[in-house]
Each structure stands twice: as C-alpha cells, then as structure tokens.
C-alpha positions as CSV (number, residue, x, y, z in Angstrom):
1,M,181.2,31.9,-5.0
2,I,180.0,35.4,-4.8
3,S,180.0,36.8,-8.9
4,A,181.8,40.1,-9.0
5,P,180.0,43.0,-10.1
6,P,181.5,45.5,-13.0
7,R,184.4,47.2,-11.9
8,S,184.7,45.8,-8.9
9,R,188.4,45.5,-8.4
10,L,189.9,47.1,-5.9
11,G,192.9,49.8,-6.2
12,P,196.1,50.0,-4.2
13,R,194.3,52.0,-1.7
14,L,190.9,50.3,-1.0
15,R,193.0,47.2,-1.3
16,S,195.7,47.8,1.5
17,L,192.4,49.6,3.6
18,L,190.6,45.8,3.3
19,D,193.8,43.6,3.8
20,L,193.5,46.0,7.6
21,C,190.1,44.6,8.2
22,P,190.0,41.7,10.2
23,A,187.8,39.2,8.9
24,E,185.1,38.6,10.7
25,G,181.7,40.5,10.7
26,P,178.8,41.5,10.6
27,V,180.2,44.4,9.4
28,A,179.6,48.2,7.7
29,D,181.2,50.0,5.1
30,I,179.9,53.6,6.5
31,G,179.6,56.1,3.1
32,S,180.6,53.6,0.9
33,G,179.8,55.4,-2.4
34,H,180.3,52.6,-5.2
35,G,180.1,49.8,-3.2
36,R,183.3,47.6,-3.9
37,L,184.3,47.8,-0.7
38,A,181.6,46.5,1.0
39,Y,181.2,43.9,-1.7
40,E,184.7,42.6,-1.4
41,L,183.8,42.8,2.3
42,A,181.0,40.1,1.7
43,R,183.3,37.9,-0.1
44,R,185.3,37.3,3.3
45,L,182.4,36.7,5.2
46,P,179.4,34.2,5.7
47,A,176.4,35.4,4.1
48,G,174.4,38.3,5.6
49,E,177.1,40.0,7.8
50,A,178.7,42.8,5.0
51,F,176.5,46.1,4.8
52,A,177.0,48.9,3.0
53,T,175.5,53.0,4.2
54,E,174.8,55.8,2.7
55,V,173.2,59.1,3.9
56,R,171.0,60.5,1.1
57,P,168.4,58.6,-1.3
58,G,169.9,59.6,-4.2
59,P,173.5,57.7,-3.7
60,V,171.5,54.8,-2.2
61,R,169.4,54.3,-5.5
62,E,173.4,54.2,-6.8
63,L,174.5,51.8,-4.3
64,R,171.4,49.1,-5.6
65,R,171.9,49.5,-8.9
66,L,176.1,49.2,-8.2
67,L,175.6,46.0,-6.0
68,G,171.9,44.3,-6.5
69,E,169.2,44.6,-4.8
70,A,169.4,40.6,-3.9
71,G,173.7,40.7,-3.6
72,P,175.5,40.0,-1.1
73,V,175.9,43.4,0.7
74,T,172.8,44.7,3.2
75,I,172.4,48.4,2.3
76,L,171.3,50.8,5.0
77,E,170.3,54.4,4.3
78,G,171.6,57.1,7.0
79,W,174.1,59.1,8.6
80,G,177.0,58.1,10.2
81,L,177.2,55.0,12.2
82,R,173.7,55.1,13.5
83,P,172.0,52.7,10.9
84,L,174.2,50.3,12.9
85,A,173.0,50.8,16.1
86,G,170.8,48.3,17.7
87,G,173.0,46.1,15.4
88,D,175.0,43.0,16.3
89,F,178.4,44.8,14.5
90,R,181.6,43.5,15.2
91,G,183.3,46.1,13.3
92,A,183.1,49.3,11.0
93,V,184.9,50.9,7.9
94,I,184.9,54.6,7.0
95,A,187.3,55.6,4.3
96,G,187.2,58.3,2.0
97,M,186.3,61.1,4.0
98,G,188.0,63.7,5.5
99,G,189.7,63.1,8.7
100,R,187.5,65.8,11.0
101,T,184.2,64.0,9.3
102,V,185.5,60.7,10.5
103,A,186.5,62.4,13.9
104,A,183.1,63.5,14.3
105,I,181.2,60.3,12.9
106,L,182.8,58.7,15.8
107,E,182.2,61.5,18.2
108,M,178.1,61.9,16.8
109,D,178.1,58.1,17.3
110,R,180.2,57.2,20.4
111,D,178.1,55.2,22.1
112,V,178.0,52.4,18.4
113,A,181.4,52.9,18.3
114,E,182.0,51.6,21.8
115,D,180.2,48.6,20.7
116,L,182.3,47.5,18.0
117,A,185.3,45.7,18.5
118,W,187.4,47.0,15.9
119,I,187.0,50.2,13.4
120,C,189.1,50.8,10.2
121,L,189.6,54.4,8.9
122,Q,191.2,56.1,6.1
123,P,190.7,59.4,6.3
124,M,191.5,61.3,2.8
125,Q,193.0,64.4,4.2
126,R,193.5,66.2,7.1
127,V,195.4,62.6,8.5
128,E,197.6,63.8,11.0
129,W,194.4,65.5,12.5
130,L,192.4,62.2,12.9
131,A,195.7,60.7,14.7
132,A,196.1,63.1,17.2
133,W,192.7,62.8,17.5
134,I,193.0,59.1,17.5
135,G,195.8,59.3,20.0
136,R,193.3,61.3,22.8
137,Q,190.4,58.5,22.8
138,S,191.2,55.7,25.4
139,G,190.2,52.2,24.8
140,W,191.8,51.1,21.7
141,S,194.7,49.9,20.4
142,V,195.8,51.2,16.9
143,R,197.3,49.7,14.0
144,R,198.3,52.5,11.2
145,T,199.7,51.6,7.4
146,V,200.7,53.9,4.2
147,T,200.3,52.8,1.1
148,M,200.3,54.6,-2.6
149,E,198.2,55.1,-5.8
150,R,199.1,57.1,-8.2
151,G,201.6,59.6,-6.9
152,H,198.9,60.0,-3.7
153,V,200.3,58.9,0.2
154,Y,196.8,57.0,2.1
155,H,197.1,56.9,5.9
156,S,195.1,54.1,7.2
157,F,194.4,53.4,10.9
158,R,193.1,50.0,12.5
159,L,191.1,50.7,15.9
160,D,191.0,47.5,18.2
161,R,188.9,47.6,21.6
162,R,191.2,46.6,24.2
C-alpha cells in the first residue's frame, strides 16, 4: 500500500471528481497543483500509471517536493495535454481552471484528446460556457455531476469516447 503524503485528504470537490474517474490508467492530472488528486489516482491504479503535469519549473519543483521524487506519481512538465503526446494514456483529468482554459487545452491538443478513452473536467468558473462547448463536440458521451463544498457549487463532466 502506498503511504500518504502529508495533507493528502481530498475535500468533497476533488473527491467527487475522483469518484467520476474510471479506475483505469494510465491517467494524467493536468495542472496538478498540490498533487493530491494525482496521488489518489495512483492509489487506485497499478504502479506507474498515474501522472501529474505542471507547466512551469517552479510548480514542478513544488509538486516533486510534495509527492516525492520516487513516489507513486510520475511528474511531467508541459502545457495542457502536450506532455501526454506519444504516450499510451487512457484518460486525463483537468480541474481547477476556468472553463475557457479547459476548452483551450482540449482545442489546442485535440489530437492528444482524441486518443484518450475518457476525460474528466471540473472547471472553477464559466461552467455553462464549457458545457456549451462540450455540446458542440462530437464523438463523446457526457455525464455531468454537481457537488457542494463550503457553500460553492462545483460541476464535473466525464467525457467518454463513443
């Protein structure tokens, strides 16, 4: 069993997103931040199947400090889905960003997104804008859930390749 890094507990917002994710990998947490979601994904998957990405060296160093160099999560550096290009990933999670940023990532890295079996999204704002954008895409079935944490409503989307 993987031992938990300090403060690895997930609140209701991230727990609901984790529950929406299939337990199949390899999977990457895009823009992982503190790495707690990536760590929890690693606990559910065979060794070597959980990845966390960050775009800049400073956040990458912090992620390595939080998760440990030899931890259960492989850390990749790069913007959006680009660090996944050429890999054999089943899914990706994008959370903690605005809906327009999420859509921009999926648009700019469309070739990588189209190779994934599933994508879970949880925008922090512009939810309806992202929902409308998702509705204009083809080839995905969509499931949407809602959760509350500290008086805020959070919407999560799971896109599965048809």
